[in-house]
DRENDO-1510 file (C-alpha; in Angstrom, 1 decimal, always signed):
<recs>
REC; n; res; u; v; w
REC; 1; MET; +50.1; -20.1; -6.7 .
REC; 2; LYS; +46.7; -21.6; -5.8 .
REC; 3; LEU; +43.7; -19.4; -5.6 .
REC; 4; SER; +43.1; -20.2; -2.0 .
REC; 5; GLU; +46.6; -19.2; -1.0 .
REC; 6; ALA; +46.4; -16.0; -3.0 .
REC; 7; ILE; +43.1; -15.1; -1.3 .
REC; 8; ARG; +44.8; -15.6; +2.1 .
REC; 9; ILE; +47.9; -13.6; +1.2 .
REC; 10; GLY; +45.9; -10.8; -0.5 .
REC; 11; SER; +43.6; -10.5; +2.5 .
REC; 12; VAL; +46.4; -9.4; +4.8 .
REC; 13; SER; +47.0; -6.0; +3.0 .
REC; 14; SER; +43.4; -4.7; +2.8 .
REC; 15; LYS; +39.9; -4.8; +4.4 .
REC; 16; GLN; +37.2; -6.8; +2.8 .
REC; 17; GLY; +35.2; -5.1; +0.1 .
REC; 18; PHE; +31.9; -6.0; -1.5 .
REC; 19; ARG; +30.4; -5.7; -4.9 .
REC; 20; GLN; +33.6; -4.6; -6.6 .
REC; 21; TYR; +37.1; -6.1; -6.9 .
REC; 22; HIS; +38.7; -3.1; -5.1 .
REC; 23; ASP; +37.9; +0.5; -4.1 .
REC; 24; SER; +39.7; +3.5; -5.7 .
REC; 25; TRP; +42.3; +3.7; -2.9 .
REC; 26; GLY; +43.0; -0.1; -2.6 .
REC; 27; ASP; +41.9; -0.1; +1.0 .
REC; 28; TYR; +39.1; -2.6; +0.4 .
REC; 29; ARG; +39.2; -5.7; -1.8 .
REC; 30; CYS; +36.8; -8.6; -2.3 .
REC; 31; ALA; +38.1; -12.2; -2.2 .
REC; 32; LEU; +39.0; -12.3; -5.9 .
REC; 33; GLY; +40.5; -8.7; -5.8 .
REC; 34; ALA; +42.7; -9.8; -2.9 .
REC; 35; ALA; +43.8; -12.9; -4.8 .
REC; 36; TYR; +44.7; -10.9; -7.9 .
REC; 37; TYR; +46.6; -8.3; -5.8 .
REC; 38; ALA; +48.6; -11.1; -4.1 .
REC; 39; VAL; +49.9; -12.5; -7.4 .
REC; 40; ARG; +50.3; -9.3; -9.5 .
REC; 41; GLY; +50.9; -6.6; -7.0 .
REC; 42; HIS; +48.4; -4.2; -8.4 .
REC; 43; ALA; +44.7; -3.7; -8.6 .
REC; 44; LEU; +42.7; -5.8; -11.1 .
REC; 45; VAL; +41.9; -4.0; -14.3 .
REC; 46; SER; +39.9; -6.6; -16.2 .
REC; 47; PRO; +38.1; -9.8; -15.2 .
REC; 48; GLN; +39.8; -11.6; -18.1 .
REC; 49; ASN; +43.1; -10.9; -16.3 .
REC; 50; LEU; +41.7; -12.6; -13.2 .
REC; 51; HIS; +40.6; -15.7; -15.1 .
REC; 52; ALA; +44.0; -15.9; -16.8 .
REC; 53; ALA; +45.7; -15.7; -13.5 .
REC; 54; PHE; +43.4; -18.4; -11.9 .
REC; 55; PRO; +42.0; -20.8; -14.5 .
REC; 56; VAL; +40.2; -22.7; -11.7 .
REC; 57; LEU; +37.6; -19.8; -11.8 .
REC; 58; ASN; +36.4; -21.2; -15.1 .
REC; 59; GLU; +35.6; -24.7; -13.7 .
REC; 60; ARG; +32.0; -25.7; -14.2 .
REC; 61; LEU; +30.1; -26.8; -11.2 .
REC; 62; PRO; +27.5; -29.6; -11.7 .
REC; 63; PRO; +23.9; -28.5; -12.5 .
REC; 64; ASN; +22.7; -29.7; -9.1 .
REC; 65; PHE; +25.3; -27.7; -7.2 .
REC; 66; GLN; +24.0; -25.9; -4.2 .
REC; 67; CYS; +25.4; -22.9; -2.4 .
REC; 68; PRO; +27.7; -23.9; +0.5 .
REC; 69; ALA; +26.2; -21.2; +2.7 .
REC; 70; ASN; +22.6; -21.9; +2.2 .
REC; 71; ALA; +21.1; -24.7; +0.0 .
REC; 72; PHE; +18.0; -22.6; -0.7 .
REC; 73; CYS; +19.6; -19.5; -2.1 .
REC; 74; LEU; +20.8; -21.0; -5.3 .
REC; 75; PRO; +18.3; -23.6; -6.4 .
REC; 76; PRO; +19.6; -26.1; -8.9 .
REC; 77; ARG; +18.7; -25.2; -12.5 .
REC; 78; SER; +18.1; -28.1; -14.8 .
REC; 79; GLY; +20.6; -28.2; -17.7 .
REC; 80; PHE; +22.5; -25.1; -16.5 .
REC; 81; TYR; +26.0; -24.9; -14.9 .
REC; 82; THR; +27.6; -22.4; -12.7 .
REC; 83; LEU; +31.2; -21.3; -12.9 .
REC; 84; PHE; +33.3; -21.6; -9.7 .
REC; 85; GLY; +34.3; -17.9; -9.8 .
REC; 86; ILE; +30.6; -16.9; -9.6 .
REC; 87; ILE; +30.1; -18.8; -6.4 .
REC; 88; ILE; +33.2; -17.1; -4.8 .
REC; 89; THR; +31.7; -13.7; -5.6 .
REC; 90; HIS; +28.3; -14.9; -4.3 .
REC; 91; LEU; +29.8; -15.9; -1.0 .
REC; 92; ASN; +31.7; -12.7; -0.6 .
REC; 93; ASP; +29.0; -10.2; -1.7 .
REC; 94; TYR; +25.7; -12.0; -0.7 .
REC; 95; HIS; +26.6; -14.0; +2.3 .
REC; 96; LYS; +29.4; -11.7; +3.5 .
REC; 97; TRP; +31.7; -14.7; +4.2 .
REC; 98; ASP; +35.1; -13.4; +5.4 .
REC; 99; ARG; +37.9; -14.0; +2.9 .
REC; 100; LEU; +39.7; -16.6; +5.0 .
REC; 101; ARG; +36.5; -18.6; +5.2 .
REC; 102; ILE; +36.2; -18.3; +1.4 .
REC; 103; ALA; +39.8; -19.4; +1.1 .
REC; 104; ASP; +39.2; -22.5; +3.2 .
REC; 105; TRP; +36.2; -23.4; +1.0 .
REC; 106; VAL; +38.2; -22.7; -2.2 .
REC; 107; ALA; +41.0; -25.0; -0.8 .
REC; 108; SER; +38.6; -27.8; -0.4 .
REC; 109; PHE; +37.4; -27.4; -4.0 .
REC; 110; GLU; +41.0; -27.3; -5.2 .
REC; 111; LYS; +41.7; -30.5; -3.3 .
REC; 112; SER; +38.7; -32.2; -4.8 .
REC; 113; LEU; +39.9; -31.2; -8.3 .
REC; 114; GLU; +43.4; -32.6; -7.5 .
REC; 115; SER; +41.9; -35.9; -6.3 .
REC; 116; ASP; +39.7; -36.1; -9.5 .
REC; 117; VAL; +42.8; -35.5; -11.6 .
REC; 118; CYS; +44.8; -38.2; -9.6 .
REC; 119; ALA; +41.9; -40.6; -10.1 .
REC; 120; LEU; +41.7; -39.9; -13.8 .
REC; 121; GLU; +45.5; -40.3; -14.1 .
REC; 122; SER; +45.5; -43.6; -12.3 .
REC; 123; ASP; +42.7; -44.9; -14.5 .
REC; 124; VAL; +44.7; -43.9; -17.6 .
REC; 125; CYS; +47.8; -45.6; -16.1 .
REC; 126; ALA; +45.8; -48.7; -15.4 .
REC; 127; VAL; +44.5; -48.8; -19.0 .
REC; 128; GLU; +47.9; -48.2; -20.4 .
REC; 129; SER; +49.6; -50.9; -18.3 .
REC; 130; ALA; +46.8; -53.3; -19.2 .
REC; 131; THR; +47.2; -52.6; -23.0 .
REC; 132; THR; +51.0; -52.4; -23.1 .
REC; 133; LYS; +51.6; -55.5; -20.9 .
REC; 134; GLU; +54.0; -57.9; -22.5 .
REC; 135; PRO; +52.4; -61.2; -23.3 .
REC; 136; GLU; +53.5; -63.9; -20.9 .
REC; 137; LEU; +55.3; -66.9; -22.3 .
REC; 138; CYS; +53.7; -70.2; -21.5 .
REC; 139; SER; +55.8; -72.6; -19.5 .
REC; 140; VAL; +55.9; -76.1; -20.9 .
</recs>
């Protein structure tokens, strides 16, 4: 299941929480806590479990990445990168984006990753077909 889908599904069963994955009773969950609950059916115990369930959270964003909510709140840091999961937490806790809005933004990121992979795969296929092409026989 994609992270964006899990956020949407997990958001149905709780209210939005902030600054923690979930509260003690499970009534409130942040975007990532909701996603984890959607795929595992229980509250998140460890952030490592979350990253194992959704490897996309470990994607590195470019050093010049700017916050989608406000370009001035996360100034680009030369030579540093930000993990995708940190931005989701930032949008949930700092900007108070609702989880469905976060899910929409995550879906656009997932789509861009898919198109990057498709472009990379078609480049590899083009190189393979160019290097494995049978030599043409000359017609005399």
